[in-house]
N, C-alpha and C positions, 0 to 999 in steps of 0.2 A: 504493500500500500504506500502511496505517496502522501505528501503533507495534506492533500485535499481529500484523502480517502478514496481516490480513484485507483482501482486495483489492476495491476498487471503483474504477472509472475516475475517479470524481470525489472520492475520498477525499483527504485532505490528508496529506502526508508530514511528520510533526513535525520531522524532521531539517532540513527546509527552511523551517519556519514559526516558529522561535524568533526573537523580536525584543526589543529593549530598550525598555521603557516608560519614557520620560523623566519621567513624572509620579511613578513609584514607585521607579525605579532597579532594578526587577526584570525578568528575562527572562520573557516570556509567549508563548503560542502565537498565531500569526496565524490567527484563526478564519474570516475572510471573505476567501477567496482572490481573489474578483472585485473587491473594493474596493481591494486593494493596501495596506491600512492595518492596523496591529495592532488587535486587539480589546482594549480596556482596561476593566478592571472599574471600576464606580463607586466614588468615594471612600467609605470606610466611616465610620460614625459612631463616636464614642468607644465602645470595647468595654465591655460590661457584664460582671458576674461570670459569667453563664451563657455569655457569648460566649467567655470564656477557656477554658471547658471544651470548646468545639466542636471545636478542631483535633484533639484526641486521638482521638475516634471517627472523624473524617474520614480519619485516616491509614490505617485498616484497609482500606477498599476500594482506596485508592491503592496499597497494597502487595500487593493481591490476596489478602488473608487473610479477607475477608468471605464471606457465603453468597449473594451475588448470582448471578443466572443467567448473567451475562456471564462470559467466560473470565477466568482469573486474570491479574493484571498491572496496570500503571498504567492509569488511566481514559483513554479515547480521546476526543479532541475532534474534532468534525467541523464543517463549515460549517453555519450556521443554516439550518433548513428542510429538511434531508435527511430523507426519510421513514423512519419506524420508529425515530427517535431522540428522546429527551427532552433538553431543554436542560440538565437537571441531571445528565446522564450515565446515565439509565436506572434509578436507584435512588432510594428515598425519602430525604429528608434524614436525616442521622445522628441517633441518640438517639431515634428514633420520633416526632420532632416535624415536622409538615408546615408549610411556610411558606404564609401566606395571600397572598403576593405572587407574581405569575405570572412576571414577567420582570425584576425588579429586586431591590434590597436584598439579602436573604439569598441568592438564587440567584447574584447576581453575586459576593457574598462567598465563597460556597462554591466557585464556579468559580475564583476567584483562589487560594483555599487549595489546591485540587487542582493548579493549574498550578505553584504555588510548590513543592509537594511533589514533583511530577514534575521540576521544575527541579533540586531537590536530588538526585534520582536521577541526572539527567544529569551533575551536578557530580561525583557519586561515580564515574560511568563515566569521566569525564575524568581524575579522580585515578587510577583504576585503570589507565587507558591510560598515564598518565605513569609509574606504577610499572612497568608492563610495558615501557615504553621504556627505563627505567633498567636493568631486569633484562637486557634484550637488549643494552644498551650494555655491561654487565658481562660478559655472555656473549661478546661480540666481543672484549673485552679479554682474557678468559681464553683465547681462541683463539690469541692472538699468542705466538709463540716469540721470545724476545729474548736477546741475548748482549752482555755487557759487553766492549768492545774497548779500554777505557781511553782513553789519549790518542791512539789512532790515528784517532778520529773526534771529532765535536763533540757537545756536550751538547744542542744544539737547532739552531735555524737563525734567521737574522735576515732580516726582510722586505726590508731594503735591501741585501742582499748576494747574490752568485751562490750557487747551491747545486750541489754535486757529489755525486751518489749513485752508488755502485758496485753494479751488478746482477750477481749471480753465479749461474750455473747449475751445479750439481754433478753428477758422474756416479755418485754414491752411490745404491745401491739402497735406497730407503726407501719405506715404504707398500706396501699390498697390491696385487698385480697388476703389480708392476714387476720380478719375478724375472728376466724375460728381457731386461732392458735393462742397458746399461752393463757395467762390470767388476765381476764378483761379489766380487772381493777389494779393490776400491778403498776407500780411506779417505775418499773424497769430495774429489776434486781440482776445481780451477776449470776446468770443461770449457767454459763459455761466460762471457765477462766483457765487460760494457759499462759504460763510464763515461758517466753521464747528467749533462751540464752544462746547468743552467738559468740563463739570463742574469739579471743583476742587476735589469733592468727587466721581466723576465718576458715579453719580446716574442718570444723565440726559445730554442731548445735545440739542443745538439749531442750526438749519441750516438756515442761512440767505441768500436768493437769492438777488443779486444786478442786476437790469436791465441794459442791455448793452447800452441802449439808454439814460441812466441817464446823465444829464448835471452836471458836477462837475469840480473841479480843480485838475489837475495832478501836483504834486509837482516836484521839481528838483530831479533827480534820479541818484546817483552815480552808474555806471554800469561797471562791470568788463569786459574787452575786451579779445579776444582770446589770445593776447600776454601777458596777466596778468596785463596790465596797467588799471588804473581807469579813466573812462570818465564820467563827469557829464552831463546828458542830461537835458537841461533846461525844467522847468515845463511850462504847458500851462493852463491858466484859462478858465473856461466855455466851456469845450469840452465834447464829448461823453466819458463815462466811458470806453468803450471797447478800446479806443485808448491808454489806460495806458499800453497796451502790444503790442509789434510789431512796433508801430508807432515810427519813428525816431530812431529805434534801442533799444527801451525800452524792458527790460527783465521782467520776473515774479516778480523780486524784486520791480520793479516800480509799478506793480499792488498791491503788498503788501503795499507799502508806500501810495498809493492812497486810499486804503481801510482804513488804519489807520487814514489818514487825514479826510476822510469822516465820519467815525464812532466813532473815538476815541478808537477803540479796537486794541491793538497791535497784529500783526500777527506773529506767531512763525514759521510756515512752509508752503510750498505750494506743491500741486500735480497738474501737468498739463497733460491733455490728449487730444488726437486728435480723429478723427472719428473712427480710428481702436479700440480705447479703449472700446467704447460701444459695438462694434461687438465681440471682443474677450472675454471680461468679461461676457457678457450675454451668450455667448456660453459655457464658462467654467462652469457656474452653471447649465447648462442644460436648459437654457431659463428663461425668467422673466415673471411671470404671469401679464397680464394687462386686463383691462376691458374697453370697449367702449360702449357708450349708443346708438349708431346709426351706420349704415353702413358708412364706410369711403373709399373714393377713391380720394386721393390727388395726382394729377399728378406731382406736383413740388417735393414733398418729396418721391414720389413713395410708399406711404403707402396705402395699400388696405386691409381692414378688414371688416368682417361682424359684425353686432351687437352682443355683448356678450363677453365672456371671451376667451383669447388667451394666448399662451405661446410664447413669441417672443425672437429670438436670431439673431445674425449676422446682415444682411442687414435690416431686418424688424425692429429689435430693434433700429437701428440707424435712420431709417425713422420715427419711433414713437417719438423719442425725438427731431427730427429736424422739424417736421411739425408745420407750423404756420397757415395753412388754413383749418385744419380738425376740430378744436374745438374752442368754445367760439366765440369771435369777431375777431378772426384771428390776434391777436396782440402778441407782444413778451411777454406781461404779462401773457397771456393765455398759451403760450408755456411753460413758467416757471412752471405753475401749472401742466402741463403734465409731465414735467421733474421731478418735485418733487414726483409725484405719482409713476413714474417709479423707481426712486432711492429708495423710501420707500419700494417698492416691492422687489427690488434687495437686500436691507438690510435684509428683512425677509427671502429671499431665501438663502442668505449667512449664516445666523444664524440658519437655519433650521437643524434638525437632519439629513435629507437626504444629505445635503452638508457636514456637519461636520464629519459624520461617513463614508464618501466615500473617500478613499485615492485617487482615480482617480480624483474626483472633486477638492479636496484640492490641489493636484499637478497641475492640470490644472489652478486653480485660481492663484497659486503662479507663474506659468509660464506666464500666461496672464498679471497679474498685473505688474510684473517686466519688461515685455517687453513694455507694453502700456503706462506706466507713466514716466514722468520726474519729479524729486523731487529736493529739495535743498540739499546741502551737509550735513546739520544737521541731515537728516534722510536718507542719501544716501547709506545705506548698509542694507543687510539682517538683521544684528544684530539690528540696530536701528529700522527698520521697524517691526521686531518681538516684540521689546519692546513696540513700539507704539500700535501694535495690542493687546498686553496684557492689555494695559491701556484702550482700547476701548471695549474689549470683554464682559464686564459685564454690559454695558449700555443696558437696556431693550428697545426694539423698541417702546414700549408704552410711553417711556419718551424721545423719539427723536422727536422734533417738527420742521417741515419745515414752514418757513414763508418768506415773501418778504418785502424788505424795502418799506414802504408806499410812494407812489409817486402820483403826479398829472400831467396832461398834461401841457406841457410848455406854459404858458400864452403869451409868446413873439412870438409864432408861429401862423400864420393863418391856415396853413395846419399842423396838429398835427403829428410830427414825433419823438419828443423827450419828456422826462419827467423830472420833478424836484422833489426834496424831499418834502414830506408833513410833515413839522416839528412838527405839533401838535400830530401826531401819531408816527413819527419816533424817536423823542428824548426819550419819555418814553420807547419805545421798546429797543433802543440801551442802555439806562441806565440799563435796566434789564440784558442785556447780559454783560455789563461792570461790574456789581456788582455780576455776577454769579448767577442770579436769574432765576429759571426754568420757562418756559412757561406752564408747566404742574404741576399738584399736585404730589409732590414726597415726600415720607416718608423719612425724614432725619435721617440717622443713627447717626449723630453727633449733634443731637438737643441740647444736654446738653451744648456743647461748644458754640453753637449759642445763647442759652439763656443767658449764662454767658456774652457773648459779648454785647448782647442787654441790659443787666442790667446796663452797664456803662452809659446809657442815663437816668437812673432812679435816681431821687433824687432832691435835692434843686438846684436852679439856682442863680448865683450871678447877681447883677445888671450889665447892659452893661458897665456902667462907671467904674466898678471895675475890668473889664477884662483887663489883661495885656498880650500882645502877640507880638511876633516878626514874621514877614511874610517873607518867602523865596519863590522864584520861582524855583521849582525843575522839571519843565517839562510842565508848562502851557504856553499859548501864551506869546509872548514877551511883557514885561511891566506889567504882571499880578500882581506882588507884589505891584506895585505902584497903579494900579487901584483898587486893593482889599483894600489897606490901605485907599485910599480916600473914598471908599464906606463905610468901617467900621466907619471911623471918622465922615463923613458928613451925612450919612444916618442912621447908626445904633447906634451911640452914644458911640462907643468903642474908646474913645479918647486916651487911654493909649496903643496905638499900634504903631509899627514902621516898616519901610521897610528895610529889611536887604539884599536886592538884590538877586543874584542867589545862590541857595543851593550848597554845595560842591559836591553833587551827584544827578543824575537824579532819579526821582521816577515815576512809572507808576500810582500810586494812591496817592491822597492827604492824609497827615497824620497830626495829632495834638498830640504832645508829651507834657505831663504835669506830675506834681507830685501829690501824693494822696491828699495833702492839697489844690490843685488847681482844684479838681473835679467839684466844683460848677461853676467855670469859664469855664471849658471845656464844660460842658453841655450847658451853655448859648451860647457860641460861636458856638457849633454844631447846636443849634436851629436857630441861626441867619443865618448861612451859608448853612444850609441843609446838614450837614455832616452825613454820615451813622455811625453806631456804630463801624463798622470795621475800620474807620479812626482814632478812639481814641486809643492812645498808652500810657497807664498810666505807670509811673515809680514806684519804690518801696520805695523811701525815700522822706520825706518832704523836701521842700526848704524854704529859708528865704522869708519873706514878700518882695514884690516888685520885685520878680523874675518873668520874663515874661515866658509864654508858648512859644512853638516853632511850628508854623504852616507852613508846607511845601506844596506848591501847586504842585500836580503831573500832569501827562499827561492827567488825567481824568478831570482836571479843565477846564471849558469852559468859565468862566467869573464871575465877582462879581455879586452876587445875583441869580446865576443859581444854584439851589440845586443839590447836588451830590447824594442825597438819591434816590434810585431806587424804583419805584412802586412795590407793591407785586403781582399785576395782570397785564396781558398784556392789552394794550389799546383796547377798544371796536372797532370792525369792521375791525381789521387787518386780512389779508389772512393768514390762517394757516391750517396745516394738520399733524396728528400724523403718524409716520412711521409704526405703527402696524395696521393701518386701510386701507383697500383696497377701492379705490374709482373708479368710472367709469368716464372716460373722456367724455365730452359732448359738 
């Protein structure tokens, strides 16, 4: 097809024929497809006064405004020698003057002018496309709903730090077609909550599901009001986790604070979705593959499937993630497993070649995601979301592990309706996430740096009585510096220690700062307190004798005698599934 859409098998497609002429610096059409070389107009002589007037009339046929018999539009160039075509484009020279030269001079000049004018038209199209791209960018930006959660989250993210994103699914009926779902009177509780931890080196991720019926303490929550004022919603001890959102006006920032208090893991950002998100996102990727081990007919969720594999989207996808009575023992914990399997499949589908190479699917995903999600202001723009996507794109699904916070039935209840944390399994699991330890075996690209850090713990140890240290509280529970001092002096024999109160600044992780000639003391204190190698911060210059080291207790500090060193392997018996593995719900 040529530029006008008139088809001949041997016509040249101008979109494929524009080449740069190195002699002129202009883009021109490749006129001889067999030669494989661009057709270059002859160099022009110095222009005369009349020549200056030539381009103006030449523009008329190029714009399609003349009275030529050919259809309106830019002149069409074809390969030389095609029948029925004149080399000058089928029209007399402009201005009523005919050239006496058959194949050179004026003809070449005119050809070059026409090509340059057509090139200008193409440049205009490119500019228009850029403007269209900008307008679409602005359109996607306008789709995004964002919420200011204050200091509950981060203002952005750093490329050399782990990222923790809280994904919240609410039970609030929003959007058309959702009248039959959820609680008609719900203020929008945290019905589904997943903490998505992406490793510092982006090699792996852990997705921790938190049961909605978990009994926990909701802390005081400073919440920004519509008028811009700040209102602190009082905390409530011993309540269901899902009330951290919606209840008493609590916003997602309150759920973020509750998760941090519960797990010791700081949350950077949140993404909140309602029922429509599952429907639109599953449809945008062309459906999500799932497998069921038996026939399913759940009247409550309206899920009806035959045994085997299915590709679900829209209403059926929503029914699949909502069902509590189709699989397992019909509990919320079994529904969590079903949701994890669905999300793992969606991740595989989004990262598949069929999705990434389909402009239609990519645009549908962008449209669906920006419309379906509410996010914090730290990632509340296409620019920030694009940066975040780039940070996540290289995480292999085989290194994305879904797991659930280990729980037991609430022993205080005769009729079991809620659950409590199973500390024996939960604490080691949370310690792994806090220390950025993968639940899967991952080949570390930065192993050399890790080995160098671990080497800090290798070498001689000083006697406990020879350890000199000042203890600061930089983020641990209130009174941690004093309780740690008493524990060190009374239980561990570190008598040359002192309580220096609160640190000048808050720290997320506990640190021990020391000089090279204090390395043996640092190793002994690390052993006593269970400090990981990453907590050791050696200086570069020796210090005088009797100079104390500086121990600052961070937000990861749970109490004197509780090790901060994370296990290398996940606790036995925890529920887990890798995102690259398809499983059948049963």
